[in-house]
N, C-alpha and C positions, 0 to 999 in steps of 0.2 A: 703388456700382455701377460696374462696369468699362465702358470705352468700348464694348466689344463688346456688352454687355447693353443699353446705351443704344440702339445701332443696332438690335438685335433687335426692340425694341418699335416701331420705325418701319416694319417690313415691312408693305407693303400686301397686301390680298387678291390683287391682280394679281401682285405679286411671288411670293407663295406659289403661285399657280396656275402661274406660269412655271417655278418649280422643279419642280413636280409634273407637268409635261406628259409625254405618252407619248414616252419617249426610250429606245429599246432599243439603237440602234446610233449611236454617235458616230464620225464619220470625221475623224480628225486627220491631216493629212499636209502634208508639206513642199512647198508649191507653188513655192518658189523655184527649185530646180534644174530642175524640169520646165519651168517657164515660160521659164527662161533658155536652154533647148535650142531654143526656137522662134526661128530666126534671122531670119525675116521678120516684120515687124509685121503680123499678121493676127489681129484680135481674134476673128473667127468661128472660126478654127482653134483658137485658144487655148481658147475656151469649149467647142467641140465635144469637144476632147480631155479637158479636165479634168472634164467633166460626163458623159462617156459612160456610166459605170457608174451614176451617180446618176439618169440619165434612163432607164435600163433599167427597163421596167415591172415586172419580176419581182424587182428588188432592193429591200432595205429599208435606207435610211439616213435617220435622223430629224434629225440635227444634223451640220453640217459646220464643223470648226474649222480655219481657215486659218493656216498658219505661213509668214511671208514673209521671215524672216531669223533670224540667230542673236541678234538683239536689240541689236546695237551699230551697225548701219548700216540705212538705210531705202531701200526702192525705191518709197516713196510720198513725197509732198511734206511732209516733216517740217521743222519749224522748230528741232528740237533735235538730231536725229541727222544725221551726215553721210550724203550720198547714196551709194548703193552704186556702186562703181567697177566696173561689170560691164555688158557688152552683153548684151541689148539695152536694158537699163533706161535708160541715158543717152539713147538715141535716143527711147525711148518718152516720157521726161520732156520732151524738147524739143518733142514733138508734143502735149503735154498729156494723155498717156495715163496713167491711174492704175490699175494692175492690181488693187490692193486694193479700190478702189471698184467696179470692174467685177465682181469675184468676189463681193463683198458683195451687189450688186444681183441678180446672176444666181442666187445661192443663195436670196435672199428671194423672187424671182419664182417659184421652184419650191416655195414654201411650207415651206421647211426652216429650222429654227433655225440660227443661225450665230454663232460666237465668233471673236475674234482670239486665237490662242494665242501667247503671248510667252515666249520662252526667256530666263528671268530672268538667267542668267549664261552666255550663249552663248559659244562658244569660237572667235570669229573669228580671233584671233591666237594662241591657245594651241596650235593645231595648224597648223604652218606650211603654207600652201597658196599656190600661185601666184596673182598678181593680186588679193590681198586687201590692201587698204590698211591702214596703221596707224590705230588708233582715236585720234583727237585727244584725247578726254577721258582716255584711259588714259595718253597721253604727257604730258599736263599734270599728272596727279595720280598719280604712281607710288606714293605713300603710301596710295592707296585700294585697292591691289591685293594679292592673295594669289598667291604664286608656288609652283607645285607641280612636282615632278619635274624641277627644273632640272638641266641637264647630261645628261639621259637621251637617249642616242643611239638612233635607230631609223630605219627606212625608212618614209616617209610614204605616203599613198594613191596618190601619183603615181610611186612608185619611187625618189624622191630620198632620199639619206642626209642626215638633218638632226639637229640638236641642239635639243631642246625648251628654248629660252630665251625663253619666251613673255613678253608684256607683261602677263600675269596675269589672274586672275579677280577679279571685284568682291567686296569685303569689306563685307558688309551690317552689320557692327558699326560702321561709320563713318557718321555722320549725312549727310555729303555724298553718299555713295553712295545712301543711302535716298531723299534728296531728289531726286537726279538720276533714279533709276529711277521714282519717283512722277511726276515731270514728264513722262516719256515715256508712261507709261500714261494720264495725264490727257489728253495730246494725242490719243492714239488714241481714248479714250472720247468726247472732245468733238467730234472731227472725223469720226468714222464711227459709223453707227447700228447697231452690232453688238448682238446680244442679250446678250452677255457677253464677259468676258475670262478666259482661262485662263493661269495662271502655271505654267510648266513648270520645276520644280526639278530635273528630270533633266538639264537643260542649263544649267549643270552645277554640281555640287558640287565643292569646298566653297564655300558662300556665307558662312561664318563662319570665324574663324581656326582652322586645324587644331589639334587637341588641346584646343580650348577651345569647340567648337561648342555643347555642351549648357550650358556655363557662360554662353554669350552668347545663349541662346535668347530672352530677353526683348526684345532689340533686333530680332530678326527678327519676333517677334510684334508689336512696335510698328509695324513696316513694314506688316504685314498689316492692322492696324487702320487705318492711314492709307489704304491702298488701298481697303478696304471703305468708309470714310467718304467718300472722293472719289467712288466709284461711286454711292453713295447720293445725293450732291449732284447728280451728272450725271443720275441717274434722276429726281429731283424736277424738274429744269429741263426735261427733255424729255417728262416725263409718262408714262413707262413704265419697267419694271424694267430694271436692268443687273446681270446675274448675275455671280458670281465663282466660279471654279474654280481648283484647284491640283493638279498632278501630283506626288506624293510617294512615298516608299518603300512597299513592299508590306506592311510590318508595322510595328508600333508601335516595336519596339526599333530598327529602322532609322531611323525618324523621330528618335528620341532621339540616335542616333549622329550624324546630320547637323544637329542643332540645331533641329529642327522640333518645337515644343511642340504637337503635334496635339491633345492633351487641352484646352488652352486655346483653340486655334482653334475647336474644336467647341463647347465650353461657351459661348463668346461668339458663336457662329454667324458667324464671320468668313468662312465659305465656304458656298456653296449646293451645290456638287458637289465631290466628292473623287475624283480619278483615282488609282488604286492601282497602283503598280509601273511598271516600265519594260519589261523583257524577262523577267519572271518569271511562271511558271505557279503558283507557290506564294504565293497571296495570303491573308493572315490575315483572311478574311471575317468570322469570328465576333467577333473582338475589335473591329473597326471597327463592326460592327453594334451591338454592345452599347454602344459609346461614343456612337453617333449616335442611339440609341433616344430617341424623344420629340422629336427635332430634325428640322426640315425640311431635311435634308441627304441628298443622293443619292450612291450609291457606284457607281463604274464602274472595274473593272480595265482596264488597258491591255494589249492583245494586240499585241505588236511582234515579229513573227517575221522581219522583214527584218534588223534588227540582231541578232536571235536570242537565245534561251536556248541556251546552249552545246549543240551537237549537234543542234539542231533549226532550222537555217537553212532557211527556206522549206519547211516540212514538208508532207506530204500532208494532204488534207482530213480524214482520220480523226483525226489528232492535234489539229487545231483544233477539231473537234467535241467530242473528249474534254475539252479544256480548257474550252470554253464551257459544255458540259453540267454539268460540275462547278461552275462559277461560278453559273450560273443556278439550279441546284437548291439552292444554299446561300443563295439569297435576295438576290443582287445585282440592281441595278436595270437593268442592261444592260452593255455593254462598249464600250470605245474601240478602234476599229481604227486602229492607228498606222502610218502610211505604207503602207497597203494600196494595191494598184493601183487606178487610177481610169479606165484605158482599156486596150484591148488593145494589145499590142506592134505589131500591124499598123497600127492607127490612128496610133500615135506615129511609126512609121516613115514613114507617108504624109506626115506634116507635118514630117518632118525633126527630130523631137524625141527626147530621150533616154528610153530605157526606164527606168521608175522602179522597177520591181520584177520579179524573175524569176518570181514566183508569181501573176501577174495572173489567170490562169484559175481557180486555186484560190480566189482572193479573190472573183472574180465568183460562183463556185458558192456560197461561204459566205454572201455577201450575199443571194443568192437564197433560200437555205435559211432565213435569218433571217425571211423573210416568214411562215414557219410553224414556229415554234420547237418546238412539240410533235412535229411530224413529224421534225425534226432529231434529237430525243431518241431516235427509234426506228431511226436509221441506224447503220451500222458505225462503230466508234470505236477509238481507241488511247489508253489512259491511260498517261502516261509519268511516270517519276521524273526530276526535274530535275537537271542537272549544274550545278556551280558555274561562274561566269564567263559569258562570252558578250560580246555587244556588238560594238564596233568592233575589238577586238583589243588586245593588250598595249600597243600604242603609245598608246592612249587610255585603256582601262580595264584595268589590270594584272590578271593572273590572281590569284585570291585566295591561292593557295599561294605565290606569290612576290611578293607586294605589297611596296611600299616601306614603310619605317617612318619617321615615323608614317603610319598609314593615313588617307588623306585623306577618304574618303567611303564611305558604305554603298550608296547608290542606284546602280544600274547593274550591280552585281557578282554578285548571287545568292550571296553569300558563305556563307549558312547552308544551302545546298542539300546534299542527302544524298550525291550521287555526285560523283566516284568514291569507293568505299569498299573498304578492304582486307579480305579474308577472313582469319579467324583460322586460325592454324596448328594449333589444337586442333580435331580433328574433331568434338568434342562441343559446340562453341560456334558458334552461328549469328551471322553478321553481319546486322544488322537494318536494313531500310528500310521506309518506309510508302508506300503508293500510294492516292490517292483515287479511288474508283469510286462515283459517286453514281447510276449506273443501278441500278434494281431488277432484278437478273439473274434473279430468281425469278418475275417477272411473267408469268403464263401468257397474258395477252392479247397479248404480244409475245415469243414464245419465242426464246431464244438458240440459234443454230445451232452455235456453237462458241466456246470461250474458250481462249486460249493465253497463256502467260507467256513472254516473250522476254528472254533474259539474254545480254549481251555481256561477255566476260571478257578480261582481259589478264594476262600473266605476265611480270613484270619481273625474275625471277631469271635467273641467267646459265647457264641450261641449254643444252647444246650439242645442239640438235635441228635436223635438216635441214628445209628448207621442205616437202619432200614428206611429212614425218611430222607436220606441223602442220595445224590447221584453217585455213580460208581467212582471209586478212587482211581486216579490215573498216575502212572509214572511220568514225571517230567524229564528226568535225566538219570542216567546210570553211571555217570562219570563226573569227576571234578567237584564232588561234594563230600563233606566230612563224614557223612553216614554211608557213603558209597552210592547212594541213590537219593533222588529227591521226588517226593510225591506232592500232588496238589491237595488242598484241603477242600473236600467236596462241598458243594452248595446243596441246599434243600431241593427236593424234587419239585418240579413246577416252576423253577427259577427261569426257565426258558421263556415263560410268558412275560417276564419283567425285564428282559435284556433286549436292547435295540442295537442293531448293527447297520451302519450306513456305509456304502461304498461310493465315494465321490458325491456325497449328499443324497444318494438314492437309498431309501429304506428297504432293507431286506425283510420281507414279511412272511417268509415260509421257513420254519425252523423245526428241527427234530433234535432229540437227544440220542447220541450214538456213543456207547461205551464211555460215558462220562463227559464227552465233548458236546458242545452246542454246534449244530451243523445247519447253516443257513444256505438256502438255495439262491443262486444269483444268476444274472443274465449277461451275455457277452457285451451288450451295449452299455452296461454300467461301468465297464472298465476302459481306461485309457491305455495306450501303449506307453509303458514307462512307469512313472511313479503314480500310485493311487493312494488316496487318503481314506483311511478307515476310521469311522467314528463309532465308539461303543459307550453305551450308558445303561444305567439301571433305573427303571421307573418304579421300583419297589419302595414303598414308604416304610422302610425299616432301617435301623441302624446296622450297617454292615461295613466290612472292610474288604471289598472285592477287588481282586487284582486279576489282570489278564496275564497268564503265564505263557501261553503260546498262541500264535495265530497263523493259519495256513490257508492258502487259496489253492484248491485242487482243480485242475483243468483236465477234463476227460475228452480225448479225441476218439478213443477206440470203441466206446460204448460198453466196455467191460468195467466192472467195479475196480477202483483203484485199491491195490493191496498195500496199505500203509501199515507200518509196524511201530509199536511202542514196546520197548524192552522192559518187561516187568520182573524179570528174573534172569539168572545166568543162562537159563534155557531159552531165552529170547522168545517168550510167548508173544504171539502177535494178535492183533485185532484188525478188522477190516471196516473201512468206510464204504458202505454200499449205497448210499444215498446220492443219486446223480440226477 
């Protein structure tokens, strides 16, 4: 019998009940930068700001997971980690103020479950930033580290030109690293009365030697066994459960790439909660469901639209509804809102704090709609096909098309996403993408007022066409690209007559051009519940290099035009799709 199976038989009824609690919305956010923006020590202001959305009587948040650092420094009284060299934490510490304890107490006082989320391989020094001290343990044990992308020159988040010569990421193939990390987690578990600990493997891979991750998987599994065993011991001492979660890639093949033997983790019940994905809309729900069948393990995909799936940085509410409805209708237990807004920008400004997210009003609306999920299912939505890449940009997460070799990790990349895709030069051959639409568009109790398929194209051929003769240029993305934003290469006017789009082999024959997009009218009966196959081709007899950059299905229940946004400048200029 494996160590994991031995543990499994020790789970109490209280532990099982804790795993099965009603938990539809998990809020996981980085409390560190927000709290550090509060220049004056005022705990009341700190609490009021961080709990504004949680205290809103119309919002739903069941569990709050606090992240206080990248995992290598502490802003709490740690006996292991060096204290964070950052105001105001030094001043707070000198006055005996422990923000971790304060936030833990305030969350529990509101009757919400709360976890400590720990970034297992956080990048304190991998990304050069001002005023970040060297990590003593990394300086003492350079042989414990993995060095990635050394010598890569780029412009950092502060506009400085730097060379990434980091002091490395932790190598969990080394016993000393595993022991060190276990000691940190043990200290947190023993010193704070959290309901659970979340291990965030998105921050950051690799955690095992590059090119040998899967070969080294047993060593990472051994670490997970030790964490589970330690938390079980803490649970027995304090007399109540201590749950364990991990944030891993959105599909099983990605887990294998990164050396995560999720099959063994599940079979030995080393986890209570699995958080799926980072900035991906394409979560392999069905495979994880089959794997966890018969196990008391809950599945929560992570919705991180701040760091972005490429092309969808801070998207409108319709996109988020589409993603969540697809997830919920496929049987997931809830979702994790990663770095969603927690207060209005007006409140933050009043306290002299940093705005945490540009999309705070949309987040507030979504958290309110989660109070009545069935009603959310009946609202206007956009179902989108995901682009590859995203995240913080090529300085941190290289674009999949121009990755370094060897490829260091899978998580964070969306490397298997379908777009962009090149159209065939053969007019009789469709380029194929699939889009998930889990709404029942034929449901007569909630009739659809309009469905449109929106296609954004680029033409990278060297055609000599004047700007006046081309469609409007469109911003594809405003984050995660070397130039700060990515535009399409407009096609000539009239191209809509030469582009064919089929939904499940049904030709869409009604098309207009709207703000540089081709917009096709569709019918409810053309869509299946679930996965739908979209075929796109060009019938033009000209040599082109046309690519599909983005594809969206807009479903209109309200009868009002969908207000979709493309961010074309820091002022977030918007456009509207009014064709229904």
